[in-house]
Structure formats: structure tokens, C-alpha cells
PQR file with spaces between the fields and no chain letter, atoms N, CA, C, O and H, PARSE charges and radii, in Angstrom:
ATOM       1  N    MET     1     -30.403  -12.673  -20.850 -0.4000 1.5000
ATOM       2  CA   MET     1     -30.303  -13.623  -19.770 -0.0000 2.0000
ATOM       3  C    MET     1     -30.440  -12.902  -18.431  0.5500 1.7000
ATOM       4  O    MET     1     -29.908  -11.808  -18.245 -0.5500 1.4000
ATOM       5  N    ALA     2     -31.159  -13.530  -17.504 -0.4000 1.5000
ATOM       6  CA   ALA     2     -31.286  -12.981  -16.161 -0.0000 2.0000
ATOM       7  C    ALA     2     -30.109  -13.454  -15.320  0.5500 1.7000
ATOM       8  O    ALA     2     -29.568  -14.538  -15.536 -0.5500 1.4000
ATOM       9  H    ALA     2     -31.592  -14.419  -17.655  0.4000 1.0000
ATOM      10  N    LEU     3     -29.733  -12.643  -14.384 -0.4000 1.5000
ATOM      11  CA   LEU     3     -28.600  -13.004  -13.540 -0.0000 2.0000
ATOM      12  C    LEU     3     -29.076  -13.640  -12.241  0.5500 1.7000
ATOM      13  O    LEU     3     -30.020  -13.169  -11.606 -0.5500 1.4000
ATOM      14  H    LEU     3     -30.173  -11.762  -14.208  0.4000 1.0000
ATOM      15  N    ASP     4     -28.415  -14.696  -11.870 -0.4000 1.5000
ATOM      16  CA   ASP     4     -28.644  -15.356  -10.600 -0.0000 2.0000
ATOM      17  C    ASP     4     -27.491  -14.940   -9.696  0.5500 1.7000
ATOM      18  O    ASP     4     -26.347  -15.307   -9.969 -0.5500 1.4000
ATOM      19  H    ASP     4     -27.648  -15.078  -12.385  0.4000 1.0000
ATOM      20  N    PRO     5     -27.751  -14.189   -8.631 -0.5600 1.5000
ATOM      21  CA   PRO     5     -26.649  -13.699   -7.794  0.2800 2.0000
ATOM      22  C    PRO     5     -25.902  -14.811   -7.061  0.5500 1.7000
ATOM      23  O    PRO     5     -24.808  -14.582   -6.546 -0.5500 1.4000
ATOM      24  N    PHE     6     -26.476  -16.006   -7.009 -0.4000 1.5000
ATOM      25  CA   PHE     6     -25.852  -17.107   -6.296 -0.0000 2.0000
ATOM      26  C    PHE     6     -25.160  -18.098   -7.221  0.5500 1.7000
ATOM      27  O    PHE     6     -24.593  -19.084   -6.752 -0.5500 1.4000
ATOM      28  H    PHE     6     -27.365  -16.192   -7.428  0.4000 1.0000
ATOM      29  N    ALA     7     -25.196  -17.858   -8.504 -0.4000 1.5000
ATOM      30  CA   ALA     7     -24.584  -18.781   -9.460 -0.0000 2.0000
ATOM      31  C    ALA     7     -23.364  -18.131  -10.097  0.5500 1.7000
ATOM      32  O    ALA     7     -23.251  -16.906  -10.156 -0.5500 1.4000
ATOM      33  H    ALA     7     -25.657  -17.057   -8.886  0.4000 1.0000
ATOM      34  N    ASP     8     -22.456  -18.976  -10.573 -0.4000 1.5000
ATOM      35  CA   ASP     8     -21.271  -18.470  -11.259 -0.0000 2.0000
ATOM      36  C    ASP     8     -21.611  -18.003  -12.670  0.5500 1.7000
ATOM      37  O    ASP     8     -21.031  -17.040  -13.173 -0.5500 1.4000
ATOM      38  H    ASP     8     -22.548  -19.970  -10.526  0.4000 1.0000
ATOM      39  N    ASP     9     -22.541  -18.683  -13.291 -0.4000 1.5000
ATOM      40  CA   ASP     9     -22.950  -18.345  -14.658 -0.0000 2.0000
ATOM      41  C    ASP     9     -24.358  -17.753  -14.630  0.5500 1.7000
ATOM      42  O    ASP     9     -25.173  -18.121  -13.784 -0.5500 1.4000
ATOM      43  H    ASP     9     -23.012  -19.464  -12.882  0.4000 1.0000
ATOM      44  N    PRO    10     -24.642  -16.832  -15.559 -0.5600 1.5000
ATOM      45  CA   PRO    10     -26.015  -16.305  -15.626  0.2800 2.0000
ATOM      46  C    PRO    10     -26.983  -17.434  -15.982  0.5500 1.7000
ATOM      47  O    PRO    10     -26.647  -18.333  -16.752 -0.5500 1.4000
ATOM      48  N    ARG    11     -28.186  -17.376  -15.413 -0.4000 1.5000
ATOM      49  CA   ARG    11     -29.159  -18.424  -15.715 -0.0000 2.0000
ATOM      50  C    ARG    11     -29.837  -18.154  -17.044  0.5500 1.7000
ATOM      51  O    ARG    11     -30.019  -17.006  -17.451 -0.5500 1.4000
ATOM      52  H    ARG    11     -28.459  -16.645  -14.787  0.4000 1.0000
ATOM      53  N    ARG    12     -30.199  -19.217  -17.699 -0.4000 1.5000
ATOM      54  CA   ARG    12     -30.889  -19.131  -18.989 -0.0000 2.0000
ATOM      55  C    ARG    12     -32.371  -18.893  -18.731  0.5500 1.7000
ATOM      56  O    ARG    12     -32.979  -19.604  -17.932 -0.5500 1.4000
ATOM      57  H    ARG    12     -30.051  -20.150  -17.369  0.4000 1.0000
ATOM      58  N    VAL    13     -32.961  -17.901  -19.398 -0.4000 1.5000
ATOM      59  CA   VAL    13     -34.382  -17.628  -19.267 -0.0000 2.0000
ATOM      60  C    VAL    13     -35.098  -18.399  -20.367  0.5500 1.7000
ATOM      61  O    VAL    13     -34.809  -18.233  -21.552 -0.5500 1.4000
ATOM      62  H    VAL    13     -32.467  -17.323  -20.047  0.4000 1.0000
ATOM      63  N    VAL    14     -36.034  -19.239  -19.956 -0.4000 1.5000
ATOM      64  CA   VAL    14     -36.795  -20.046  -20.905 -0.0000 2.0000
ATOM      65  C    VAL    14     -38.029  -19.258  -21.304  0.5500 1.7000
ATOM      66  O    VAL    14     -38.755  -18.762  -20.442 -0.5500 1.4000
ATOM      67  H    VAL    14     -36.269  -19.374  -18.994  0.4000 1.0000
ATOM      68  N    SER    15     -38.273  -19.139  -22.596 -0.4000 1.5000
ATOM      69  CA   SER    15     -39.399  -18.342  -23.061 -0.0000 2.0000
ATOM      70  C    SER    15     -40.735  -19.025  -22.823  0.5500 1.7000
ATOM      71  O    SER    15     -41.755  -18.349  -22.696 -0.5500 1.4000
ATOM      72  H    SER    15     -37.684  -19.542  -23.296  0.4000 1.0000
ATOM      73  N    GLY    16     -40.750  -20.339  -22.761 -0.4000 1.5000
ATOM      74  CA   GLY    16     -41.974  -21.082  -22.502 -0.0000 2.0000
ATOM      75  C    GLY    16     -41.777  -21.993  -21.323  0.5500 1.7000
ATOM      76  O    GLY    16     -40.708  -22.029  -20.714 -0.5500 1.4000
ATOM      77  H    GLY    16     -39.921  -20.889  -22.864  0.4000 1.0000
ATOM      78  N    HIS    17     -42.805  -22.719  -21.013 -0.4000 1.5000
ATOM      79  CA   HIS    17     -42.705  -23.644  -19.888 -0.0000 2.0000
ATOM      80  C    HIS    17     -42.296  -25.011  -20.388  0.5500 1.7000
ATOM      81  O    HIS    17     -42.815  -25.497  -21.393 -0.5500 1.4000
ATOM      82  H    HIS    17     -43.673  -22.689  -21.508  0.4000 1.0000
ATOM      83  N    GLU    18     -41.377  -25.621  -19.695 -0.4000 1.5000
ATOM      84  CA   GLU    18     -40.947  -26.979  -20.004 -0.0000 2.0000
ATOM      85  C    GLU    18     -41.414  -27.877  -18.872  0.5500 1.7000
ATOM      86  O    GLU    18     -41.113  -27.613  -17.708 -0.5500 1.4000
ATOM      87  H    GLU    18     -40.955  -25.226  -18.879  0.4000 1.0000
ATOM      88  N    ILE    19     -42.143  -28.931  -19.196 -0.4000 1.5000
ATOM      89  CA   ILE    19     -42.642  -29.846  -18.184 -0.0000 2.0000
ATOM      90  C    ILE    19     -41.466  -30.422  -17.392  0.5500 1.7000
ATOM      91  O    ILE    19     -40.493  -30.905  -17.971 -0.5500 1.4000
ATOM      92  H    ILE    19     -42.387  -29.146  -20.141  0.4000 1.0000
ATOM      93  N    GLY    20     -41.568  -30.365  -16.075 -0.4000 1.5000
ATOM      94  CA   GLY    20     -40.546  -30.925  -15.202 -0.0000 2.0000
ATOM      95  C    GLY    20     -39.354  -30.021  -14.924  0.5500 1.7000
ATOM      96  O    GLY    20     -38.423  -30.418  -14.223 -0.5500 1.4000
ATOM      97  H    GLY    20     -42.359  -29.973  -15.605  0.4000 1.0000
ATOM      98  N    GLN    21     -39.376  -28.817  -15.463 -0.4000 1.5000
ATOM      99  CA   GLN    21     -38.217  -27.945  -15.262 -0.0000 2.0000
ATOM     100  C    GLN    21     -38.128  -27.465  -13.815  0.5500 1.7000
ATOM     101  O    GLN    21     -39.116  -27.488  -13.081 -0.5500 1.4000
ATOM     102  H    GLN    21     -40.132  -28.494  -16.033  0.4000 1.0000
ATOM     103  N    ASP    22     -36.947  -27.034  -13.419 -0.4000 1.5000
ATOM     104  CA   ASP    22     -36.700  -26.499  -12.088 -0.0000 2.0000
ATOM     105  C    ASP    22     -37.417  -25.152  -11.969  0.5500 1.7000
ATOM     106  O    ASP    22     -37.212  -24.259  -12.791 -0.5500 1.4000
ATOM     107  H    ASP    22     -36.144  -27.016  -14.015  0.4000 1.0000
ATOM     108  N    LEU    23     -38.248  -25.014  -10.953 -0.4000 1.5000
ATOM     109  CA   LEU    23     -39.025  -23.789  -10.773 -0.0000 2.0000
ATOM     110  C    LEU    23     -38.475  -22.894   -9.662  0.5500 1.7000
ATOM     111  O    LEU    23     -39.019  -21.823   -9.396 -0.5500 1.4000
ATOM     112  H    LEU    23     -38.415  -25.739  -10.285  0.4000 1.0000
ATOM     113  N    SER    24     -37.411  -23.330   -9.024 -0.4000 1.5000
ATOM     114  CA   SER    24     -36.903  -22.628   -7.849 -0.0000 2.0000
ATOM     115  C    SER    24     -36.414  -21.209   -8.137  0.5500 1.7000
ATOM     116  O    SER    24     -36.433  -20.363   -7.243 -0.5500 1.4000
ATOM     117  H    SER    24     -36.968  -24.201   -9.240  0.4000 1.0000
ATOM     118  N    MET    25     -35.989  -20.941   -9.333 -0.4000 1.5000
ATOM     119  CA   MET    25     -35.441  -19.619   -9.648 -0.0000 2.0000
ATOM     120  C    MET    25     -36.486  -18.666  -10.236  0.5500 1.7000
ATOM     121  O    MET    25     -36.153  -17.533  -10.585 -0.5500 1.4000
ATOM     122  H    MET    25     -35.973  -21.628  -10.059  0.4000 1.0000
ATOM     123  N    LEU    26     -37.732  -19.103  -10.349 -0.4000 1.5000
ATOM     124  CA   LEU    26     -38.772  -18.247  -10.910 -0.0000 2.0000
ATOM     125  C    LEU    26     -39.410  -17.393   -9.829  0.5500 1.7000
ATOM     126  O    LEU    26     -39.586  -17.836   -8.694 -0.5500 1.4000
ATOM     127  H    LEU    26     -38.003  -20.023  -10.065  0.4000 1.0000
ATOM     128  N    SER    27     -39.753  -16.172  -10.189 -0.4000 1.5000
ATOM     129  CA   SER    27     -40.434  -15.284   -9.249 -0.0000 2.0000
ATOM     130  C    SER    27     -41.913  -15.673   -9.171  0.5500 1.7000
ATOM     131  O    SER    27     -42.398  -16.470   -9.975 -0.5500 1.4000
ATOM     132  H    SER    27     -39.611  -15.812  -11.111  0.4000 1.0000
ATOM     133  N    ILE    28     -42.607  -15.112   -8.214 -0.4000 1.5000
ATOM     134  CA   ILE    28     -44.047  -15.360   -8.084 -0.0000 2.0000
ATOM     135  C    ILE    28     -44.766  -14.892   -9.341  0.5500 1.7000
ATOM     136  O    ILE    28     -45.667  -15.575   -9.828 -0.5500 1.4000
ATOM     137  H    ILE    28     -42.213  -14.465   -7.562  0.4000 1.0000
ATOM     138  N    ASP    29     -44.379  -13.735   -9.874 -0.4000 1.5000
ATOM     139  CA   ASP    29     -45.005  -13.237  -11.106 -0.0000 2.0000
ATOM     140  C    ASP    29     -44.766  -14.187  -12.277  0.5500 1.7000
ATOM     141  O    ASP    29     -45.675  -14.432  -13.070 -0.5500 1.4000
ATOM     142  H    ASP    29     -43.647  -13.180   -9.478  0.4000 1.0000
ATOM     143  N    GLU    30     -43.558  -14.721  -12.389 -0.4000 1.5000
ATOM     144  CA   GLU    30     -43.251  -15.664  -13.455 -0.0000 2.0000
ATOM     145  C    GLU    30     -44.064  -16.951  -13.296  0.5500 1.7000
ATOM     146  O    GLU    30     -44.545  -17.513  -14.280 -0.5500 1.4000
ATOM     147  H    GLU    30     -42.820  -14.522  -11.744  0.4000 1.0000
ATOM     148  N    LEU    31     -44.211  -17.406  -12.066 -0.4000 1.5000
ATOM     149  CA   LEU    31     -45.017  -18.606  -11.811 -0.0000 2.0000
ATOM     150  C    LEU    31     -46.483  -18.348  -12.166  0.5500 1.7000
ATOM     151  O    LEU    31     -47.128  -19.185  -12.797 -0.5500 1.4000
ATOM     152  H    LEU    31     -43.819  -16.950  -11.267  0.4000 1.0000
ATOM     153  N    ASP    32     -47.008  -17.181  -11.756 -0.4000 1.5000
ATOM     154  CA   ASP    32     -48.393  -16.834  -12.087 -0.0000 2.0000
ATOM     155  C    ASP    32     -48.609  -16.775  -13.594  0.5500 1.7000
ATOM     156  O    ASP    32     -49.635  -17.227  -14.103 -0.5500 1.4000
ATOM     157  H    ASP    32     -46.484  -16.502  -11.243  0.4000 1.0000
ATOM     158  N    GLU    33     -47.634  -16.214  -14.302 -0.4000 1.5000
ATOM     159  CA   GLU    33     -47.717  -16.110  -15.753 -0.0000 2.0000
ATOM     160  C    GLU    33     -47.761  -17.508  -16.388  0.5500 1.7000
ATOM     161  O    GLU    33     -48.540  -17.747  -17.311 -0.5500 1.4000
ATOM     162  H    GLU    33     -46.800  -15.847  -13.889  0.4000 1.0000
ATOM     163  N    ARG    34     -46.946  -18.402  -15.902 -0.4000 1.5000
ATOM     164  CA   ARG    34     -46.916  -19.758  -16.452 -0.0000 2.0000
ATOM     165  C    ARG    34     -48.201  -20.509  -16.141  0.5500 1.7000
ATOM     166  O    ARG    34     -48.687  -21.281  -16.968 -0.5500 1.4000
ATOM     167  H    ARG    34     -46.314  -18.207  -15.152  0.4000 1.0000
ATOM     168  N    VAL    35     -48.759  -20.284  -14.943 -0.4000 1.5000
ATOM     169  CA   VAL    35     -50.040  -20.914  -14.596 -0.0000 2.0000
ATOM     170  C    VAL    35     -51.109  -20.448  -15.581  0.5500 1.7000
ATOM     171  O    VAL    35     -51.897  -21.259  -16.069 -0.5500 1.4000
ATOM     172  H    VAL    35     -48.364  -19.656  -14.272  0.4000 1.0000
ATOM     173  N    GLU    36     -51.142  -19.153  -15.874 -0.4000 1.5000
ATOM     174  CA   GLU    36     -52.118  -18.615  -16.824 -0.0000 2.0000
ATOM     175  C    GLU    36     -51.940  -19.235  -18.206  0.5500 1.7000
ATOM     176  O    GLU    36     -52.919  -19.614  -18.849 -0.5500 1.4000
ATOM     177  H    GLU    36     -50.502  -18.495  -15.478  0.4000 1.0000
ATOM     178  N    VAL    37     -50.711  -19.337  -18.657 -0.4000 1.5000
ATOM     179  CA   VAL    37     -50.426  -19.925  -19.969 -0.0000 2.0000
ATOM     180  C    VAL    37     -50.898  -21.377  -20.009  0.5500 1.7000
ATOM     181  O    VAL    37     -51.535  -21.802  -20.972 -0.5500 1.4000
ATOM     182  H    VAL    37     -49.916  -19.028  -18.134  0.4000 1.0000
ATOM     183  N    LEU    38     -50.584  -22.128  -18.968 -0.4000 1.5000
ATOM     184  CA   LEU    38     -50.968  -23.535  -18.930 -0.0000 2.0000
ATOM     185  C    LEU    38     -52.485  -23.706  -18.812  0.5500 1.7000
ATOM     186  O    LEU    38     -53.046  -24.632  -19.398 -0.5500 1.4000
ATOM     187  H    LEU    38     -50.066  -21.783  -18.185  0.4000 1.0000
ATOM     188  N    GLU    39     -53.152  -22.827  -18.064 -0.4000 1.5000
ATOM     189  CA   GLU    39     -54.614  -22.893  -17.972 -0.0000 2.0000
ATOM     190  C    GLU    39     -55.264  -22.614  -19.324  0.5500 1.7000
ATOM     191  O    GLU    39     -56.242  -23.266  -19.687 -0.5500 1.4000
ATOM     192  H    GLU    39     -52.696  -22.075  -17.588  0.4000 1.0000
ATOM     193  N    ARG    40     -54.728  -21.648  -20.071 -0.4000 1.5000
ATOM     194  CA   ARG    40     -55.253  -21.379  -21.425 -0.0000 2.0000
ATOM     195  C    ARG    40     -55.046  -22.587  -22.328  0.5500 1.7000
ATOM     196  O    ARG    40     -55.912  -22.929  -23.133 -0.5500 1.4000
ATOM     197  H    ARG    40     -53.933  -21.118  -19.776  0.4000 1.0000
ATOM     198  N    GLU    41     -53.884  -23.235  -22.185 -0.4000 1.5000
ATOM     199  CA   GLU    41     -53.588  -24.412  -23.005 -0.0000 2.0000
ATOM     200  C    GLU    41     -54.519  -25.575  -22.638  0.5500 1.7000
ATOM     201  O    GLU    41     -54.971  -26.306  -23.519 -0.5500 1.4000
ATOM     202  H    GLU    41     -53.180  -22.958  -21.531  0.4000 1.0000
ATOM     203  N    ILE    42     -54.801  -25.745  -21.360 -0.4000 1.5000
ATOM     204  CA   ILE    42     -55.735  -26.783  -20.935 -0.0000 2.0000
ATOM     205  C    ILE    42     -57.107  -26.520  -21.533  0.5500 1.7000
ATOM     206  O    ILE    42     -57.758  -27.447  -22.015 -0.5500 1.4000
ATOM     207  H    ILE    42     -54.433  -25.151  -20.644  0.4000 1.0000
ATOM     208  N    SER    43     -57.554  -25.277  -21.508 -0.4000 1.5000
ATOM     209  CA   SER    43     -58.852  -24.928  -22.104 -0.0000 2.0000
ATOM     210  C    SER    43     -58.863  -25.234  -23.597  0.5500 1.7000
ATOM     211  O    SER    43     -59.843  -25.766  -24.119 -0.5500 1.4000
ATOM     212  H    SER    43     -57.025  -24.524  -21.116  0.4000 1.0000
ATOM     213  N    ARG    44     -57.791  -24.905  -24.271 -0.4000 1.5000
ATOM     214  CA   ARG    44     -57.689  -25.166  -25.710 -0.0000 2.0000
ATOM     215  C    ARG    44     -57.745  -26.667  -25.991  0.5500 1.7000
ATOM     216  O    ARG    44     -58.409  -27.101  -26.932 -0.5500 1.4000
ATOM     217  H    ARG    44     -56.994  -24.473  -23.848  0.4000 1.0000
ATOM     218  N    LEU    45     -57.054  -27.451  -25.179 -0.4000 1.5000
ATOM     219  CA   LEU    45     -57.068  -28.904  -25.348 -0.0000 2.0000
ATOM     220  C    LEU    45     -58.460  -29.477  -25.091  0.5500 1.7000
ATOM     221  O    LEU    45     -58.907  -30.368  -25.813 -0.5500 1.4000
ATOM     222  H    LEU    45     -56.515  -27.098  -24.414  0.4000 1.0000
ATOM     223  N    LYS    46     -59.144  -28.973  -24.071 -0.4000 1.5000
ATOM     224  CA   LYS    46     -60.493  -29.455  -23.764 -0.0000 2.0000
ATOM     225  C    LYS    46     -61.464  -29.114  -24.899  0.5500 1.7000
ATOM     226  O    LYS    46     -62.328  -29.922  -25.239 -0.5500 1.4000
ATOM     227  H    LYS    46     -58.781  -28.249  -23.484  0.4000 1.0000
ATOM     228  N    GLU    47     -61.325  -27.926  -25.481 -0.4000 1.5000
ATOM     229  CA   GLU    47     -62.170  -27.544  -26.615 -0.0000 2.0000
ATOM     230  C    GLU    47     -61.924  -28.453  -27.813  0.5500 1.7000
ATOM     231  O    GLU    47     -62.872  -28.881  -28.471 -0.5500 1.4000
ATOM     232  H    GLU    47     -60.623  -27.269  -25.204  0.4000 1.0000
ATOM     233  N    ALA    48     -60.667  -28.747  -28.100 -0.4000 1.5000
ATOM     234  CA   ALA    48     -60.329  -29.630  -29.222 -0.0000 2.0000
ATOM     235  C    ALA    48     -60.887  -31.030  -28.973  0.5500 1.7000
ATOM     236  O    ALA    48     -61.392  -31.671  -29.894 -0.5500 1.4000
ATOM     237  H    ALA    48     -59.897  -28.399  -27.566  0.4000 1.0000
ATOM     238  N    ARG    49     -60.797  -31.500  -27.741 -0.4000 1.5000
ATOM     239  CA   ARG    49     -61.320  -32.827  -27.399 -0.0000 2.0000
ATOM     240  C    ARG    49     -62.836  -32.861  -27.575  0.5500 1.7000
ATOM     241  O    ARG    49     -63.375  -33.825  -28.118 -0.5500 1.4000
ATOM     242  H    ARG    49     -60.387  -30.979  -26.992  0.4000 1.0000
ATOM     243  N    ALA    50     -63.526  -31.812  -27.117 -0.4000 1.5000
ATOM     244  CA   ALA    50     -64.983  -31.748  -27.238 -0.0000 2.0000
ATOM     245  C    ALA    50     -65.405  -31.758  -28.706  0.5500 1.7000
ATOM     246  O    ALA    50     -66.389  -32.409  -29.061 -0.5500 1.4000
ATOM     247  H    ALA    50     -63.087  -31.029  -26.676  0.4000 1.0000
ATOM     248  N    LYS    51     -64.670  -31.043  -29.563 -0.4000 1.5000
ATOM     249  CA   LYS    51     -64.984  -31.035  -30.996 -0.0000 2.0000
ATOM     250  C    LYS    51     -64.801  -32.426  -31.593  0.5500 1.7000
ATOM     251  O    LYS    51     -65.611  -32.864  -32.410 -0.5500 1.4000
ATOM     252  H    LYS    51     -63.872  -30.515  -29.275  0.4000 1.0000
ATOM     253  N    LYS    52     -63.755  -33.109  -31.192 -0.4000 1.5000
ATOM     254  CA   LYS    52     -63.517  -34.468  -31.711 -0.0000 2.0000
ATOM     255  C    LYS    52     -64.591  -35.432  -31.219  0.5500 1.7000
ATOM     256  O    LYS    52     -65.038  -36.295  -31.975 -0.5500 1.4000
ATOM     257  H    LYS    52     -63.097  -32.752  -30.529  0.4000 1.0000
ATOM     258  N    GLU    53     -65.006  -35.297  -29.972 -0.4000 1.5000
ATOM     259  CA   GLU    53     -66.078  -36.139  -29.446 -0.0000 2.0000
ATOM     260  C    GLU    53     -67.373  -35.896  -30.210  0.5500 1.7000
ATOM     261  O    GLU    53     -68.107  -36.833  -30.525 -0.5500 1.4000
ATOM     262  H    GLU    53     -64.643  -34.596  -29.359  0.4000 1.0000
ATOM     263  N    SER    54     -67.643  -34.633  -30.501 -0.4000 1.5000
ATOM     264  CA   SER    54     -68.843  -34.270  -31.257 -0.0000 2.0000
ATOM     265  C    SER    54     -68.798  -34.863  -32.660  0.5500 1.7000
ATOM     266  O    SER    54     -69.794  -35.406  -33.140 -0.5500 1.4000
ATOM     267  H    SER    54     -67.047  -33.872  -30.245  0.4000 1.0000
ATOM     268  N    SER    55     -67.662  -34.761  -33.309 -0.4000 1.5000
ATOM     269  CA   SER    55     -67.501  -35.333  -34.649 -0.0000 2.0000
ATOM     270  C    SER    55     -67.658  -36.842  -34.627  0.5500 1.7000
ATOM     271  O    SER    55     -68.287  -37.415  -35.516 -0.5500 1.4000
ATOM     272  H    SER    55     -66.853  -34.320  -32.920  0.4000 1.0000
ATOM     273  N    LEU    56     -67.098  -37.483  -33.631 -0.4000 1.5000
ATOM     274  CA   LEU    56     -67.201  -38.930  -33.497 -0.0000 2.0000
ATOM     275  C    LEU    56     -68.652  -39.351  -33.269  0.5500 1.7000
ATOM     276  O    LEU    56     -69.121  -40.327  -33.854 -0.5500 1.4000
ATOM     277  H    LEU    56     -66.587  -37.018  -32.908  0.4000 1.0000
ATOM     278  N    ALA    57     -69.355  -38.613  -32.420 -0.4000 1.5000
ATOM     279  CA   ALA    57     -70.758  -38.923  -32.154 -0.0000 2.0000
ATOM     280  C    ALA    57     -71.597  -38.747  -33.423  0.5500 1.7000
ATOM     281  O    ALA    57     -72.477  -39.560  -33.705 -0.5500 1.4000
ATOM     282  H    ALA    57     -68.975  -37.820  -31.944  0.4000 1.0000
ATOM     283  N    ALA    58     -71.326  -37.692  -34.181 -0.4000 1.5000
ATOM     284  CA   ALA    58     -72.067  -37.453  -35.422 -0.0000 2.0000
ATOM     285  C    ALA    58     -71.787  -38.557  -36.437  0.5500 1.7000
ATOM     286  O    ALA    58     -72.706  -39.036  -37.102 -0.5500 1.4000
ATOM     287  H    ALA    58     -70.611  -37.031  -33.952  0.4000 1.0000
ATOM     288  N    ALA    59     -70.536  -38.959  -36.559 -0.4000 1.5000
ATOM     289  CA   ALA    59     -70.178  -40.026  -37.503 -0.0000 2.0000
ATOM     290  C    ALA    59     -70.799  -41.350  -37.068  0.5500 1.7000
ATOM     291  O    ALA    59     -71.289  -42.107  -37.907 -0.5500 1.4000
ATOM     292  H    ALA    59     -69.790  -38.570  -36.019  0.4000 1.0000
ATOM     293  N    SER    60     -70.783  -41.634  -35.788 -0.4000 1.5000
ATOM     294  CA   SER    60     -71.384  -42.870  -35.289 -0.0000 2.0000
ATOM     295  C    SER    60     -72.876  -42.880  -35.559  0.5500 1.7000
ATOM     296  O    SER    60     -73.413  -43.900  -35.992 -0.5500 1.4000
ATOM     297  H    SER    60     -70.385  -41.019  -35.107  0.4000 1.0000
ATOM     298  N    ALA    61     -73.553  -41.780  -35.318 -0.4000 1.5000
ATOM     299  CA   ALA    61     -74.995  -41.692  -35.568 -0.0000 2.0000
ATOM     300  C    ALA    61     -75.289  -41.858  -37.050  0.5500 1.7000
ATOM     301  O    ALA    61     -76.251  -42.532  -37.420 -0.5500 1.4000
ATOM     302  H    ALA    61     -73.117  -40.952  -34.966  0.4000 1.0000
ATOM     303  N    PHE    62     -74.481  -41.258  -37.892 -0.4000 1.5000
ATOM     304  CA   PHE    62     -74.700  -41.346  -39.334 -0.0000 2.0000
ATOM     305  C    PHE    62     -74.576  -42.792  -39.821  0.5500 1.7000
ATOM     306  O    PHE    62     -75.430  -43.275  -40.565 -0.5500 1.4000
ATOM     307  H    PHE    62     -73.700  -40.711  -37.592  0.4000 1.0000
ATOM     308  N    PHE    63     -73.531  -43.468  -39.408 -0.4000 1.5000
ATOM     309  CA   PHE    63     -73.290  -44.822  -39.895 -0.0000 2.0000
ATOM     310  C    PHE    63     -74.233  -45.850  -39.266  0.5500 1.7000
ATOM     311  O    PHE    63     -74.400  -46.939  -39.814 -0.5500 1.4000
ATOM     312  H    PHE    63     -72.837  -43.076  -38.804  0.4000 1.0000
ATOM     313  N    ARG    64     -74.837  -45.536  -38.157 -0.4000 1.5000
ATOM     314  CA   ARG    64     -75.822  -46.437  -37.537 -0.0000 2.0000
ATOM     315  C    ARG    64     -77.176  -46.336  -38.221  0.5500 1.7000
ATOM     316  O    ARG    64     -78.011  -47.226  -38.062 -0.5500 1.4000
ATOM     317  H    ARG    64     -74.702  -44.651  -37.711  0.4000 1.0000
ATOM     318  N    LEU    65     -77.408  -45.273  -38.977 -0.4000 1.5000
ATOM     319  CA   LEU    65     -78.709  -45.091  -39.653 -0.0000 2.0000
ATOM     320  C    LEU    65     -78.996  -46.240  -40.614  0.5500 1.7000
ATOM     321  O    LEU    65     -80.147  -46.655  -40.752 -0.5500 1.4000
ATOM     322  H    LEU    65     -76.730  -44.550  -39.106  0.4000 1.0000
ATOM     323  N    GLY    66     -77.974  -46.752  -41.273 -0.4000 1.5000
ATOM     324  CA   GLY    66     -78.177  -47.814  -42.261 -0.0000 2.0000
ATOM     325  C    GLY    66     -78.309  -49.194  -41.646  0.5500 1.7000
ATOM     326  O    GLY    66     -78.628  -50.152  -42.349 -0.5500 1.4000
ATOM     327  H    GLY    66     -77.039  -46.414  -41.161  0.4000 1.0000
ATOM     328  N    GLN    67     -78.073  -49.313  -40.361 -0.4000 1.5000
ATOM     329  CA   GLN    67     -78.144  -50.632  -39.707 -0.0000 2.0000
ATOM     330  C    GLN    67     -79.569  -50.914  -39.239  0.5500 1.7000
ATOM     331  O    GLN    67     -80.307  -50.004  -38.859 -0.5500 1.4000
ATOM     332  H    GLN    67     -77.814  -48.534  -39.789  0.4000 1.0000
ATOM     333  N    ALA    68     -79.932  -52.169  -39.274 -0.4000 1.5000
ATOM     334  CA   ALA    68     -81.296  -52.538  -38.853 -0.0000 2.0000
ATOM     335  C    ALA    68     -81.324  -53.024  -37.443  0.5500 1.7000
ATOM     336  O    ALA    68     -82.387  -53.373  -36.932 -0.5500 1.4000
ATOM     337  H    ALA    68     -79.333  -52.908  -39.583  0.4000 1.0000
């Protein structure tokens, strides 16, 4: 646990980012690290979405072949 010199109890260090959490006690380096993590996650989500769109387009094209 990291110590907060202004608090009575030591602050809990969160290993990951929690949406909506208080960011006031994070250092600039910690904020930069979380931005990098979230940007990688956004890229991963966009890649997964693109793959699903591609699969959907392929399935739609396949099933339209039999229609007149």
C-alpha cells in the first residue's frame, strides 16, 4: 500500500483502472500508465469489432447468394 501523507489511513493502490475512480491521488506517471493501458484496450476493442463486422458482412453476402 502507498502512503498518503494527508490521510489517517494508507491509501489502497488499485492494480487496474476502475471507471469513475478518484484520480486525485495518482501521480502523472500513474496517469500516463493508465492512459496507455486504456488506449491499448480501445485498440483491442476496435479490432474485435472490425472482425465481427467482417464476419457479419461475409455471412450476409453468403446468405444473399440464394436470394433472387
